[in-house]
SEFI-856098 format. One record per residue (C-alpha): x, y, z. Coordinates in pm, whole numbers, plus 32768, in hexadecimal, padded with zeros to 4 digits. Layout:
N
XYZ...
END
This chain:
219
2D307737F1712DA5788FF1D92C84796BF1522D247AD8F0DC2C9F7C14F0482D267C93EEDB2E7A7D04EF4030077CBEEF5A30777BDCF05B31C57B72F0D8317F7A12F169326F7941F259329777D8F22833147721F33D335A75AFF362342A74D0F48735B774CBF428357F7577F2FA35F67703F2AD34BE77EDF2CF343B7872F16433B779D2F10432BF797AEFC1322F7B05EF3A30EC7ABCEEB62FD97BAEEE192E627B58EE482D907B95ED282CC27B4DEC252DAF7B08EB182E737A4CEC1F2D467960EC832CC57851EBFB2B3477C9EC6D2BA078AFED882CCC7826EE072E6C7802EDC92F847721EE6830A7779CEEEA31E076FAEE93330E7725EF7D344B767AEF3334C475FDF0AF362275DBF0F236987510F20337A97584F30E38FE7558F2B239B67499F3CE3A4E7515F5003B9375F7F46B3B3F75A8F3093AAE768EF1DE39AD761FF0F039B176B6EF8C386F76BCEECD37F476E8ED813697776FED19360277DBEBCD34E777B6EB12341C76A4EA0B351E7703E8FC363976B8E8B935E27545E924373474FEE9A3381975EBEA63398E756BEB3C39EA7605EC353B7E75DFEC693C597623ED763E14762DED0E3F29765AEDD63F8A77E7ED8740D977E6ED7940D476A9ECB541B376D5EB68410F7654EA2940DD7545E9CF4098749EEAEA3F3073FEEADE3F7C733BEC423F53749BECFD3DE874B8ECD43CA57408ED6A3B817402EC513A8972F1EBBB3BB3725EEAED3C757215EC3B3B6B7256ED573C8671F4EE813B717112EF083C386FB1EF043D686F60EE753DE1703DED793F146FD9ED1D403670E7ECFB3F647202ED774057730AEE23406E72F9EFA1400A7489EF743E9873FFEF603E59734CF0993CE17356F1393C9073F5F02A3BA57348EF783A5F7358EE54391B72EBEF2B384272F8EE0F38697321EC5536E673B0EC0836AD7361EAAD355D73D8EA4C354D7567EA9E35017631EBC83619758FECB736787598EDC937DB7504ED7738C67505EECE39F774CFEEE73A7674C0F0A93BCD752DF1253BF6742BF2573C9E7488F39D3DEB73F5F3253E0474CDF1E23F68755BF1C83F9D76CBF2133FD17745F09A3F487848EFC53E4677A0EED93DA2784BED6F3C1C77D0ED443B6977E8EC013A2D7773EB373A2176BDE9E8390676A1E8CE391D7518E89437D57508E7C4369C75ACE7593621746EE69534F97387E71D3619723AE6C136F872E7E7C4380172D3E6D1391873F5E6F738F07538E61B39EA7613E55539D27775E59D3A8C779CE45C39847704E3A7384C76F5E49A37AB7871E4C636C377BDE5E938397766E6AB383E7878E78B37BE78FDE8BF364E7987E8D336A17AA2E9C636367A7BEB5137067922EBBE37647949ECEC38A878B0EE19387078D4EF563968787BF062391C77D7F1BB39E0778BF2E6394F76CDF3EB38A877F0F49B380A789DF32238297985F20D39817A2FF1DF398C7A84F07638CF7A35EF4138CA7AA8EDB337EF7AECEC8E38567AB4EB3A37B27C0DEAC437CE7BDCE94F37637AD8E82A38A47A96E78139CC7987E7D23A0C782FE7F93AE67868E95F3ABB7934EA6B3BD57942EB7F3AFB79B5ECC53C2479FCEDA53D14796FEEAD3D1078C5EFF13E3F78EAF0DA3E3077D4F20D3EE97866F2F53FED7794F4203EB077E7F50E3DC27756F4683CD07869F4133CB378E0F2683CB479E4F1DE3BE57A2BF0823C2F7AF9EF923B4B7B73EE593BCE7CC6EE243BC47D2CEC7B3D257CFEED063D4D7BA6ECDC3BF37B2EEC373BF67B2CEAE23A7E7AEAEA463B197AA9E8C83C3379C3E90A3CE57864E8953D437737E9683EAA778FE9523E3A78E7EA043DF877E2EB353F6F7792EB79400678A4EB1540C879E5EC0741E778C2EC9D4213794AEDF7
END
């Protein structure tokens, strides 16, 4: 155990083979239980050489969020140019586009918090991709929710997406509003030299979106 006086702290959690994580915590009578507290840190494995990892974390609710990566220039309705829970690209996914080569869903987390991750391998094509998040379920039975009829089928604000290459954090974005069931987080450009350029500015991200926003703006 570590003994701390009351106050606010930033803790660095370190583990071999994982990125360092920063955890902010408050030590006070209202946060302690029988004089102790547990610090939870979601550890993310370091991306493979030449790769990039996209990481989604959230709170207890909604129960199930889904991370998507789609080829930014594919016109609708080509769903084969995307990676998500229904098409993880970890094995033979049939007719999935060659544009998605080397991009795979590592982990589909369906019971709160995350992380849910998609990894770009070194062999992924030098193309532009769009990253999105969908509220899939907020029910204990795991059934898909419908935002048109279910008032809890929405973000709660504070959901976070982080982008890491093999050297560390490239960018991150946080959902700021408790509204909507789709979020266009930003764009990833895989460059010809193997590096990644991530944009999460207000010009490219859309915090209240639809699934079709992942595929618009054909290049």
